[in-house]
N, C-alpha and C positions, 0 to 999 in steps of 0.2 A: 636327569633330563626332563625338561618341561613337556607338558602336553602338546604345546605348539610345535616344539622341535620334533616330537614323535610323529605328529601328523605330517610335518614336512618330510620326514624320513620315509613315511609310507607313500608319499607322492614322488619319491626319488625315481628317476628313470632307471638307475642302476638296480635298485631293489625290484622294480617291476620286471626288469629283464631276468633277474635271478629267479623270481617266482615263476615266470613263464617257462623258463628252461627246466626248473625243478618239476613243474606240473607235467610237462611233456615227457620227461624222462621217467618219473616215478608212477604217475597215475595209471597208465595202461597196465602195468604189472600188478598193481594193487587191485584194479578192477577185475583182472583175470583171476586172481586168487579168490576174490569174493564170488565171482561167477560160479566157479567150480564148487566152492564151499556151499553156496545157497542151493545149487543143483543137487549136491550129494545129501543135503539134509531134507530136501523136499521131494525128491524123485520117488520116495516111498509111496506117495499118493497114487502114482501110476501102477504100483504093484499091489495095491490093497486087495482088489477083487481076486487077482491071480494067487496071491499068498493064501487067501482063504480057501480057494479051490484046491491048489496044489500042495499046500503045506498045513492046512487046517488052522491058520491064524485067524481067530474070530475077531469080531468088532471090538470087544473089550480089550483083548490082548493087543490089537493094532493100535487102539487109542493110547494104551499104556506105553507101548513101544515108541509111538510117535512122540509122546511127551517126555519119556524118561531120558531121552537125549539131553534134555535141559538140566536134569539132575546132575549127570556127569559133568556137563558143561559148567554148571554153577559151582560145584565143589572144587574144580581145578582152575577156575578162572583167575582168581587173585594170585595164587602161586605161579601160574603161567606168566602173568603180567610182570611179577617181580623178577622172574628169571629172564624175561625179555629185556628188562632194564639192565640186568647184569651182563647178559651174554651179547645183546645187540639184536636189533630187529631183523637184520638180514638173515642170520643163521636160524633164529628162532621161528620166524614166520615160515621159512622153508621147511623146517622140521615138522611144524604143525601140518602143513599141506601134504607132505609125503606120508606121514603116519595116518592121517585121516583117510587119505586115498586108499591105502592098503586095507583099512577096516571097511571102507565103503565097498570095495571089490569083494570082500568076504561075504557080503549079503547074498551073493550068488549061490552060496552053499548053505543057506538057512534050511533047517530041517523041521522046524516047528515053532511053537510060540516061545519056548524058552530061549532058543538060540537067537530068535528075532529080537527079543527084548534085551538080551545080553549085548548083542552087537549094536543096538541103538544106544545103549548106555556107553559102550566103548567109543562110539563115534563122537559122542559129546565130550568124553574125556580127551580124546586126541585132538579135537578141534578147539578145545578151550583156549582162549587167549588170542585167537585170530582177529576177531572184530575189534576188541578193545586195544589190541596191540597195534592195529592199523590206525585207530583213533589217536593213540599216543604218538605214533610215528608221524602222523600228519600235524599234530600239535607241536612237534619239535621242528618241523620243516616250514610251516606256513603261519604267518601272523594272523591275529584275531580277525582283522578286517576281511580277509579273503578265505578264512578257514571254512565257513559254511559252503562256499562254492566248491572247495575241495571235497568236503564231506558229501556234497550233492553229486559230484562226479563219481565218487566211490560208491555211493548208493545206486548209481546207474547199473551196477552189477546185478542188483536184484531183478529189474525188468529184463536186462539182457539175458540173465540166466533162464528166465521163464520164456522169453521169445525164442531163444535158441534151444534151450533145454527141453521145453515141453514137446515141441515137434520132434526133437532128437530122441527123447525118451519114448514117445509113441512110435517113432520109426524103428528104433532098436527093438522094441517089443514085437512089432510086426515082422521084422526081418528074422529075429531070433526064433519066432514061432515056426519059421519055415525050415529051421535046422533040426534034423532028426536027433532025438535024444536030449534036446536042450529046450528050456522054456525061454520065451522072449524076455521075461523080467530078469533072468539070470544074465543074459547078454547085456542088458541095460546096466546092471550094477557093475559088471566087470569093466565095461568100456568107460563108464563115467567115473569110476574109481581110479582107473589108470590115468585119466586126464588130470586128476588132482596131483598125482605123483609127478607127472611131467611139469605141472605148474610150479610145484615146489622146487624142482631142479632149476627151472628158469629163474625163480626168485633169487637164487644164490648168485646169479649172473647180473641181474638188473637192479636189485635194491642196494641202497647205500645208506649207512647208518647215520650220517649227518652231513651238513653242508661243508664242513672242513675237509671231508674225504671225497668230495664231489669234484672229479677232474673235469666235468663239463662246465663248471663255473669258473669265471676269472677270479683273481684275487680280490678285486674290488667288489664283485658280486657276492663272494663268500663273506666279506667283511660286512656288507650292507645287511645281508640276511641274518648273520650272527648277531649284529648289533640290535636289530629290532626284536629278535627272539629273546636276547638277553634282557632287554628292557621289559618285555612282557613277563618274563620269569621273575624279575625283581618285584614287579607289582603283585604277581600271584603270591610270591613268598611273603610279602608284607601283609597281605589281606586274607589269604587263604590258609587252610590247615597245613601243618608241617608234619610229615612223617605218616607212616601207615596207620597207626591207631587213631591219630587225630582226624585223618580223612574218614575212617570208618565210623567215627562218632559225630561227624559233622552233619548238622541238620539239613543243609542244602543238598548234600550228597543223597540223603535218604529221601528228600523231597523229589529229586529227579529220578530216583529209583522207582518210586510209585508211578510217576508219569510214564517212564519207560516200560514198566510192567503193563500198564493199560494199553500202550501202543502195541506191545508184543502179543497180547491176547487177540487184538484185532488182526495183526499181520498173519500170525500162524493159524488162527481160527479160520481165516479165509484161505490161506495158501495150502494147508494140508488137505483140505477137502475140495479145493477148486476143481480138479479134474472130474470128481464124482458129481459135484454140484452142476457143472456145465453139462455133463453127460445126462443128468436128470432133467435139466431144463430143456435140452434139445432132443431127448429120447434116443441118444446114440450110445454105442459102446465105447469105452475108453480105448483110444488108439491114436493114430495120426490125425484124424479129422478133429477129434476133441483137443488134441495137443495144439493144433493150429488155432482153434477158437480160444483156448486158454491164453494164447499169446497176445490176444487183442488188448486186454486190460493193461498188460505190461508194456506194450508198445506205446500206448498213450501215457503211461506212467513215466517213461523216459523224459518226455517233454515237460511234464508237470514237475518232476524232481529237479531237472536242470534249471528251468526258468525261475522257479520259486527260490531255489538256492541262490541264484544270481541276483534276485531282487532283494533278498534278506540282508541288506547292507547296514542296517542300523538296529539298535536294540529294540526300538519301538516297533519297527516292521516285523522283527522276529517274533515278538510277543503276540502281536495281533494276527499275523499270518499263522502262527502256531495254534492259537486258540480256535481260529476259524477252520483250519484244516482238521483238527481233532474232532470238532463238532460235525464237519462234513463226513468224516469217516463213519461216525456212529449213525448218522442219518442214512447214508448210502447202504450200510450193512442192513439196517431195517428195511430199506427199499428192496434189496435183493431177496430178503426173506418173504416180503409181501408178494413179490413177483413169482416166487416159487410156489407159494400157496395158491395163487390165482392163475397159474399156468400161463405166464407171460414171459416166454424165453427172451424176446428182444429187450424188453424192459429190464429183465433180470441181468442180462449181460451189460446193459448200460449202467445200472446201479453198481454192479461189481467193478466195472471199469472206473467209475468215479471214486469208489472206495479205495481201490488200489492207487489211483493218482493221489488221493489225499494222504494215505498213510506213508506212501513213499516220499512225498514232498515234505512231510512234517518231521521225518527222522533226522535229517541233517540239521534242521533248526533246533531240535531238542538237544543234540549233542554239542551245539555251540555254547550252551550255558555252562556245563561242568568244566569244559576245557578252557573256559575264560577265568576260572579261579583255582584250578588244580595244577600243580607242577611237581616234578621229581617223583619220589616214592609215594607222595600223597596222590599224584595222578595215577600211578600204577594201581594203588589200592582203591581209590575212589572210583575211577573209571571201571575197574574190574568189578567192584561191588555193584555199581549201577547196572552194568551189562549182565552180570551173572544172575542177580536176583530179579532184574527186569525180565530176563529171558525165561524165567520160570513161568512167565505168561504163556510161553510156548508149551510148557507142560500142562498148565491149567486149561488152555483153550480146547484141545481135543477132548479132554475128559469132561469138561463143563458142557461142551456141545452135545456129546453122546449122552451124558446123564440127563440133561434137560429134555432131549428128544425122547428118551425112554420113559421119563417121568410123565411127560405130556402125551405120550403115545402119538407123537407127531408123524403122520404117514409121509410127509414131504421133507421132514427134517428142518422145517422152518423155525420151530420153537427154539432149537439150539442156536440157530443163526441170530435170532432176536436177542438171546442172552449175551452173545458176543458183542453186540452193538452198544451195550450199556456203558462199559468202562471208558470208551473214548470221550464221552461227555464229561466224566470226572476229570480226565486229563485236560480237556479244554478249559474247564473252570480253573484248574491249577495253573495252567499256562498263563491265563489272563491275570492271575493273582501275582505273578512274578514282577508286576509293575512296582510292587512294594520292596523288591530286593534292590540293594545298593551294591554295586560292584565296580571298583575302581578301574578294572581292566576294560570295562565298556567305554571308558573315555578314550581308549586307543582306537576306537572304530572310526 
């Protein structure tokens, strides 16, 4: 099929109707899955001080536990993706949510540093494959031209989880502290882990493995969607790596792994310590009030993520927007560190808000690149590799931040924040350099 014909197909009213129906049916469930996922991996920030007081989990053990999640995640990521390809996204994504929800609820029974670290590792093992599984799922359902928009909608789960989850976590801690014989942080882990189990059960009902099985689409809509996706897969198969080992040796896959690693250092370096950072800026104790303030950056992040994703409709826009947003992330992290050192809480919150907006908006743009040249088992392996090794940034970030603060003897913790802001600039340079890449699939935009 010619490029002209493919573009005509993309403008087809039937295809547009199919895409609209698929988005309305699938995206809410995927967002819910990621909301509870992101909540369960980051709510530990609300329990940091309480775990130290009640269970003797020190700063070093907390940093190790916060980061070791990503070791378990990285080890089981690619096997999980390959199993998803074999079993189907519907069952596998539901299994992931149910098992990680059970592990998350078990944090209520932490007895000390060892059990905390073990559970964090198991949380990573059970959640492995969710994010890349959804990325592959969306790449099977939506053509390249609109995929960034779908990724952006999926990414909205991160700010939603923080807007809803941070006040919820703070509220559950406050309520739980009123129950005799129970700590507030225990109630938080039990309730939020149970939400993941319920989300997994719902996924069995609402997710569908492919357009052919979608009863909500007409025959013409199924044909139109399958035709454009088949065309893209042919292009990917012609120009991209074939098979698991070819994907894992592919230079572009490793290139985007480095970019994603830089992004995750920024994301989790900010997210894990955000409640404590806001509490330090405002002079308040972590609880409902801090939870509400922490929700502010994520609220604005919703709009940044959605509108940037909607605007990134050409390869040139994606490249330029991606580079600018990565640079903005680094600058704003630096700004938040400066505000903390100089006791400027309002400026600090503004810089944190801009940093969150930047790294949320650049995530969907980053994922549009590998999904444009990976398909089949190569996609399972390549996307899994990018996400698993890239997510090691979440392991490195808290350890790096803590180590720099201790080495610099930083009373405000700003030295560690400055360290986190360096890598986004590397990602910005690498994103601009992608102008030298040639990818036939980009012709379908």
